[in-house]
N, C-alpha and C positions, 0 to 999 in steps of 0.2 A: 504494500500500500504506500502511496506517495501522498504527501500533504500538498504537493504542488498544485493540485486541482482545488484545494480548499483554501490556500493562503495566497491570495493574489497581491502582488507588490506594486501594481500600477496605481497612480493617484486617481482620486475621484473627486471632482469639484462639484459645485452646486448644480450645474447643468447636467453633468453625468449622473448625479444622484437622482435627479428627477427622471432622467431617461431610464435609470434602473427601476425606479418605482413604476414607471409606465410599463416596463417589461414584465414586472411582477404582476401587475394588473392584467396584462394580456395573457400571461401564463395561467393565471387563475381562471379567467374566462374560458380560455381554450381548453384547459384540462377538464373543466366542469361539463364541456359539451360532448365528451366522449361517450359513446353508447356502451353500456355494460353487457357482457355476454351472459346468457342464462346461467343460473346456478341452481343446484338441487336444494339448497338451503334457503329458508325465508330470510329477508333482510334482517341484519342484526344477529343472525344465528351462525354457528360454526358449521362449515361444510364437513361432511363425514370424510374420514380417511379412506383412501382407495381400498377396495377389496383385493384379495389375492389373484383374482382372475382379470382385474382391470388392467388393460394395456394402455399406459399413459406416457406421454412425453412432456416433460416440464421444460419450458423455455426460461432461461435465466439471462438477464442483461447485467453486465458489470463493466467497469472501466479498466479492469485488469488486462494486461497485455504481456507478451513475451514469457519470461520465466515465471512471473507471478501468475499469469493466466494458467499455466500448467499446474502450479501448486494448488490453486483454488479449484480447478476442474477435478483434480484427484480427490480433494476433500469433499466436493459436492457428490461425487460418485460413491462416497461411503454410504449413501442412502440405500444402495443396492443390497447391503447386508440385511436390511429389514424389509425392503421392497424391491426384490429382483425384477418385478414386473414394471418398474418405473424407469424410464430413460431420461437422462439429463442432457439437454441441448444448451450448452453454455456459450453465449455470444459475448465476447469481450470487446473492449474499446467502445462501449456504449455509454455516453455521458448523460448528465441529467437532462439536457435538452432533448436527447433522443428518447429517453424514458417518457418525458412529458408529451412529446409528439405522438408516441405510440398509444398513450392513454387517450389523447385527444382524438386520434384516428380510429379508436375503437378496436385496436389490435395490439394490446399490451402484452408483455411477457407475463408468465405466471409468477415470477419472482424478480424483483428489482433490487440491485445492490448499488449503493451510492457512497462515495467518499465524502459527500458534502452535506454535513448535518444541518447547515444553516437553511437549507431549503425545506426542512421537515415541517416547519410551521405552516408553510404554504400548502404542502401536500396533505397534511392532516386536516387543515381547516376547510379545504375545498373538496375533500373526499377522494382525492387522487390515489391515496393509499388507504386500504381497508382497515377498519378497526380490528385489532387482534385480540381484544379483551374476551370475546366469546370463546375463542380457542384456548386462551390462558385459563379461563375459569373451568371450561370443560375438562381440560387435561390436568387441572390442579397444579399449575406451574408455580413454583416458589421464586418470585422475582427478587427476593432478598439475597439470592446468591450472586446478584449483580450489584456493584457499588451504586450508591444513591445518585452520584453525579452522572453516571453512565445511564441509569434509568431516566434521568431528567432530560438528556438530549435525545431520547427516543420516544418522548411523549409530549403532547401539546395540548394545553388546557384540559388535562385529565384524559385525553384520548390517546391510547397507545396504538399508533399506526406503524410502528417499526420495532425491530429488535436490534441490539448491538451485536455485531459479528466479531469484530476485533477492535482494539483501542490504540490510540496514540497518546503518549504521556510525554510531557515536556519537562526538561530539567537543565542543569548546567554541565557543559563539557569544559574541561580545562587541561592545558598542556602541562604535564607533570615535570618535564625538563625545565620549562620556563619558570614554573613555581619554585623549583629547587634553586635555580639561578638567582631568583629574586629574594630568596630566603623566606618564602611563604610555605608554611607546613600544612595548612588545612584550607579547604575551600571556603569562600565567604558564605556566611549564613544570613547576613542582613545587608541592606543596601549601603550602609555606611562602610562595611567591610568590602563590599563589591567595588565601591568607588575608590577606596584607598588601594585595593589590590590592582585595579585597572591602571591606576597611575604608576604604581611600582613596576608593573609588567610592560608598560608602553616603552617603545624605543623610537627615537626620532633620528632622522637623517641629519647630516651637518647643515643642510639648508632649512631645517625646521619641519620638513614634511614627515609624515608618519611612516616608519619602517615596519613596526609591529604594533598593533593596537591591543591594549589590555582587554578591552571590551567595547565593541562598536555600539555607538548610541543611535545609529540611524534606524528609522522606522517609517514605512515598512521596508525591511531588507532581510533576506534569509528568513529565519524564524523569529526575527524581531517584528512581531505583529502586536497591535494594541491588545488583542484578545488574549495573547499569551503572557504579556507583561502584567495586565490588569490584576490577576489574582495575587501577584506578589505584593501589590500595594493595597489590596482589599477593595479595589474599584469595581463597581457594578454599573450596568448600563441604564436600568430602568428603576424608577421609584415605585412605591406602593400603589400609586395612581396609574401605573403602566406607562408613564411618560418619561422622557429623557431628562435627567437632572445632573448632567456632568458638571455644569458650572457651580453647582452648590456642593459638590463633593470634595472634601479635603483629600480623599484618596487620589482622585484624578489630578488635582493640583500637585500633590507630592510626586506623582509619576512623571509629569511633564517637567517639573523643576529638576528632578534627578536627571532626566535626559539632557536638559540644558546645561547642567553642570559638566557633564561629559563632553558635550559639544564645545563648550568654552575651554575646557582643559586642552582639547586637541588643537585649539587655535581658531575655531570657528567652522562654520558649515562648509566653506569652500575647501578647506584642508581635508575634512572628512570625506567629501565627495571625490577629491583627487585620489585619496587612498582607496576608496571603494572601487574606483574605475580600474584598478589593477587587480582586483579579486576575481576569481573564476565564478562561473555560474553555480547556483545552489547545489545542483546534482552532478557537477563535473568533478573530475579527479583533483582539479586545482581550486576547489572550494576553499574559502579563506582559512578556516580552522584546520582543514586537512593539509593545507599548504604551509602551515606554520606562520601565517600572517596575523592570526588572532590567537591570543593567549586563552581567552575564555569566550564561550558562546552559548546562548540558549538554543536548544534543539530538541527534536523528538528522539524516541528510542531507536528509530530506524537509522539514525546517523551512525550508530555503532556498527551496523552491517556495512554501511558505505565506507567507513574508515578501514574496517578489516579487509575490504575488497580493493579499495583505491589508494589507501595510504597505510599499508600494514606496518611500516616502520615507525609510525607516529606513536609516541608514548603519551597516553592520556588517561584521565579518570573522569568519573561522572558523580554528580551530587544533586540533591534537590536545588531548585532555584532559590537564591537569596530573597528574603522578604523584608518589607519595611520594618525598621527596628521595633516599632510598637506591636508588630504582629508575630513575635517570636514563637507563639504557640502554634502558628500555622506552618512553621518550617517543617519540612518533610513531606508536605503535600505538593500539589502542582496542578497545572491545567491539563485537562483531558478532552479529547474528541475521538472520533473513530468512524469506522465503516458501519453503515446501517443497511438492513435488509428488510424488505416489505413485500406485501401482496398488492399489486396495483388494482385499481378499480377495473372491472371487466376481465380479470384473469379467468381463463377457461377452466383451470383446475385448482381452485383455491384450497381444497382439502389436501391435495397432494403437495401443494406449495407450502402449506403450513408444516407438513411432515419434514420437508427439506429444511425449512427455517429452524425448526427445533434441532435438527441434526447439526447444523453449522453454528448455532448460537448457544446450545446448552449441553451438547455431548462433549464430555471432557477429552476423550482421545482425538476427536475431530478438531477441537479448538487448539489442542497442543500441537497437532500436526500443522495446522495453519500458522500458528505462532512461530514454530520452528522454521517453517518454510519461508514466511514473509518477514520474520523478525519484527513482529508487532506484539503487543501485549494481549494475551487471551482475556476474554471479558467476564469470566466467572471466577469466584473465589476458589473453587475446587481446582480449576485448571492452573491457577497460580502456583500451587504446591505440588502439582503432579511430578513425580520423579523423572518422567520422560521429557519435561520441559527443559530445553537447553538454555542455561543462563550463566554467562561469564560475569565477573564482578561488575563490569561496566553496564551490562544489560540488567543485572539484578537490581541496580539502583531504581530503575523505572518500574520493576515489579513491586519494589517496596513502596514507591510513591503511590502506585495504583492501589495497593492494599492498605494505605495509611489511614483511610477514613477522612482524609483532608483534601479530596479531589474537588476541583472547581471546573465548571464548564459553562458554555453559553447556552442557556435555555432557548429552545426554538422560538422564533419571532414571526409574527404575521407579515413582516416586511423582508423576510429572508435575511440577507447579510447587509442590507442598506446601512444599518447603524454601524456595523464594523468598518465598512468602507469609509463612512463619513469621519470616523475617529482616526483611522489611519491616514486619511487625506489631511486632516488637521495636524496630526503629528509631523507630517512631512513639511507643512508650511511653518509650523512652530519652530522646528529645528533649523529651518532656513532663515529664521529671523524675520519672517513676513507677518508675524502676529505680535504687535507691540504690547497688547494687553491680554494676558492669559485668560482671565475670567470673561472678558468681553468676547474673546474668540470662542471659548467653550459655550457661551450663550448662543452664538450663531450656530454651532454644531447642534445644540439642543433643538433649536428652531428647525433645522433641516430634518432631523430625525422625527420630530413631532409632526412636521408637515407630511412626511412619508406615512407615519402611523395614521394620520387623519384621512389619508387617501386609500387606506387598505379596504378591500371589499369586506362587506359584512355578511356575506353568505354566498 
């Protein structure tokens, strides 16, 4: 699984945000127009599991390709152990737009797998994904085996229209050789230590340009996304009234002031941008941390596999992300998101689809197989402790974060990821010095997000 499809690093201004809202509105309307295929169960009831003589082919859409496609296909076919009469047709490289178009056209797959949890609120609210609660109740599924934060990003306004298949967890990667050279013996646990260590670890060229950055402040860049930083500062997007209240939040103020301190330390935005221009793409072999240009970086558990493959000589370790000093009790947790799996509206074989979903989301051997093959975190507590789960010390950090009881996620929103894009766009302008007043700037972001919320469809 790659987070590239979930973490977009392009800026989104006011006009682009409104275009995004318009696209969401169109998606909602289009998805609602798809005709549902007949089902043997009454609306709101679970479709029966296939009988032993039923010859069924389940079509699955996912974004997986290449090696990952093969790993997932093999795991999907584990269903044959229980249902040898069911065939799996796995179609990879199918993104969220293709899933939506298939539902709109009345010819959806039986199972949809998405990397992008931020679309769930849209899919749940307009009925594009079917309610799974009747199946869960019928089969007496214990959802407590899934951490609360992970359950949260697969449900919207009380409606469970997806299950978590695997999880991504974010933490801190650090170069152990650089730490030793700077006399730092432990990873930073709070933002004060992070700032101090970043300064110690930074190396400048004779002309004042950055040679090695202790910790890059740019956002969005690599896994520096507002949604990944926010939990470290206790920042949330919406208030009890459901509206955006960033400008009133001391947490958001603290996060952006921390960012500014780092930008100022490096000599300003232009020097940071000059340094970034020499760094490789996020998933290339010369990615900044892998190339020894960054001493510390936030990233997901999947980076461990990239390093082992692309930079095997790199000496590194992992730790939970540092938190704001006043949030020391939260240390050890982190941000999580992940792959979701669902039954689209109009699926021809929903009963069989549910059996497949149970297989890949709740069956411990299947989850461990997927986790070992994709190097993602398995999504149930039982699978975390399975002896067949391969976990070196660097990867185990993320398993510990996942099992910490301190996970934070972005609950699904009726406007998709419009609020995330708005905040990341603001972060880019703030770090560039284009926002003279932090509070006033955040009020403008609040207005943009609340405008998007006001335009969301009501049914």
